[in-house]
C-alpha positions in Angstrom: 31.8 -13.2 -18.5 34.3 -13.7 -15.7 37.8 -12.2 -15.8 39.3 -15.7 -16.2 37.1 -16.6 -19.1 37.7 -13.2 -20.7 41.5 -13.6 -20.3 41.3 -17.2 -21.7 39.3 -16.0 -24.7 41.7 -13.1 -25.3 44.8 -15.5 -25.1 43.0 -18.0 -27.4 42.2 -15.3 -30.0 45.8 -14.0 -29.9 47.2 -17.6 -30.3 44.8 -18.5 -33.1 46.3 -16.7 -36.1 49.9 -18.0 -35.7 48.7 -21.4 -34.8 46.5 -21.7 -37.9 49.4 -20.2 -40.0 51.9 -22.7 -38.7 49.3 -25.6 -39.0 49.0 -24.9 -42.7 52.7 -24.2 -43.5 54.0 -27.1 -41.5 51.6 -29.4 -43.3 52.9 -28.0 -46.6 56.5 -28.5 -45.4 55.7 -32.1 -44.2 54.0 -32.9 -47.5 57.0 -31.5 -49.6 59.5 -33.2 -47.3 57.7 -36.6 -47.5 57.1 -36.4 -51.2 60.8 -35.5 -52.0 62.4 -38.0 -49.6 60.0 -40.9 -49.5 57.8 -40.4 -52.5 54.6 -40.9 -50.5 52.2 -38.7 -48.6 52.6 -38.0 -44.9 51.1 -40.4 -42.4 48.5 -39.6 -39.9 51.2 -39.8 -37.3 53.1 -37.0 -39.1 49.9 -34.9 -39.3 49.4 -35.4 -35.6 52.9 -34.3 -34.8 52.6 -31.3 -37.1 49.4 -30.3 -35.3 51.1 -30.5 -31.9 54.1 -28.5 -33.1 51.7 -25.9 -34.6 50.1 -25.5 -31.2 53.4 -25.2 -29.5 54.6 -22.6 -32.1 51.4 -20.6 -31.8 51.9 -20.4 -28.1 55.6 -19.6 -28.6 54.8 -16.7 -30.8 52.4 -15.4 -28.2 55.1 -15.6 -25.5 57.8 -14.2 -27.9 55.6 -11.2 -28.6 55.6 -10.4 -24.9 59.5 -10.2 -24.8 60.8 -6.7 -24.6 63.3 -7.2 -27.4 60.8 -8.5 -30.0 59.6 -5.1 -31.2 63.1 -3.4 -31.4 62.1 -1.1 -34.2 58.6 0.3 -33.5 59.4 3.7 -35.1 61.2 2.3 -38.2 59.5 1.1 -41.4 57.7 -2.2 -41.0 60.4 -4.2 -42.8 62.7 -3.7 -39.8 60.4 -5.5 -37.3 59.3 -8.0 -39.9 62.9 -8.8 -40.7 63.9 -9.0 -37.0 61.1 -11.3 -36.1 61.8 -13.4 -39.2 65.4 -13.8 -38.0 64.3 -14.8 -34.5 61.5 -17.2 -35.6 63.8 -18.7 -38.3 66.5 -19.4 -35.7 63.9 -21.2 -33.6 62.6 -23.1 -36.7 66.2 -24.1 -37.6 66.8 -25.4 -34.0 63.4 -27.3 -34.0 64.1 -28.7 -37.6 67.6 -29.9 -36.5 66.2 -31.5 -33.3 63.4 -33.2 -35.3 66.0 -34.9 -37.5 68.1 -35.7 -34.5 65.1 -37.4 -32.8 64.6 -39.5 -36.0 68.2 -40.7 -35.8 68.0 -41.2 -32.0 65.0 -43.6 -32.4 67.3 -46.1 -34.2 70.6 -45.4 -32.3 71.9 -46.7 -29.0 72.7 -43.2 -27.7 72.1 -39.5 -28.3 75.8 -38.9 -29.2 75.7 -41.7 -31.7 72.5 -40.3 -33.2 74.1 -36.8 -33.4 77.2 -38.3 -35.2 75.0 -40.3 -37.6 72.9 -37.2 -38.3 76.0 -35.1 -39.2 77.3 -37.7 -41.5 74.2 -39.2 -43.1 71.6 -36.4 -43.3 70.9 -35.0 -46.8 72.0 -31.5 -46.0 70.9 -30.1 -49.4 67.4 -31.3 -48.6 67.6 -30.0 -45.0 68.6 -26.5 -46.2 65.9 -26.5 -49.0 63.2 -27.1 -46.4 64.8 -24.4 -44.2 64.7 -21.9 -47.1 61.0 -22.7 -47.6 60.4 -22.1 -43.9 62.2 -18.8 -44.0 60.0 -17.7 -46.9 56.8 -18.7 -45.2 57.9 -17.2 -41.8 58.7 -13.9 -43.6 55.2 -13.9 -45.0 53.7 -14.4 -41.6 55.9 -11.7 -40.0 55.0 -9.1 -42.7 51.2 -9.9 -42.4 51.5 -9.8 -38.6 53.3 -6.4 -38.7 50.6 -5.0 -41.1 47.9 -6.2 -38.8 49.6 -4.7 -35.7 49.9 -1.3 -37.4 46.5 -1.0 -39.0 44.6 -2.9 -36.4 43.3 -6.4 -36.4 39.6 -5.5 -37.2 40.6 -3.2 -40.1 43.1 -5.8 -41.4 40.5 -8.6 -41.3 38.0 -6.3 -43.1 40.5 -5.4 -45.8 41.5 -9.0 -46.2 38.3 -11.0 -45.8 35.5 -8.4 -46.4 33.1 -6.8 -46.3 33.2 -6.5 -50.0 33.0 -3.0 -51.4 29.5 -1.9 -52.5 30.9 0.5 -55.2 28.9 -0.4 -58.4 32.0 0.2 -60.6 33.8 -2.7 -58.8 36.7 -0.4 -57.8 37.7 -0.3 -54.1 37.3 3.0 -52.3 40.5 2.4 -50.3 
C-alpha cells in the first residue's frame, strides 16, 4: 500500500467514529426537533443535510484533536479532558445550531439582518435550549467514550465494547 493510500486509510479510520456518532445523534435531534415543532417525521432533505453536517463534524473533530490546546489536561483524571472537549464541542454545536435557524429565517427574509432580527424575536427559545441541552448530553457521552478509548487504546476498547465475548463458562467476565 502506498504512503498516500495508507495515510488516507488512517485519516478515514480516525474520522469514522465521530462521524458515525454525529450521524446517529443528529438524526435523533432532527427527529425530536421535527416531531416537537411540526408533528411530522423529518424529510429526506433534512436527512441529507444531517448527513453532510455529520461528515463536516467528523472531520472537524479530527482537526480539533490536532490542536495543541484540545488535550489540556493529559495528567488529570479523564473527566477534565472530557469536560474541556465537551465545552469546546458544545460551543461549536451552539454556533452551528444558531446558524441553522438563522439560515431558515434568511430563506424567507429580504436580508441577513432582517433574518437575524426575526430569529431573535420569533424563535421558540425554550425549544432551542431544549435541543441544545440534548446536544450537550450527547456530546458529553461522546467525549467520555473518546477519552476512555484514548487511554486504554482503540483495539482494547473495541474488544471490551463489542467483543470477543468471554469464554468463561460461569458467564462472568474476567476483566
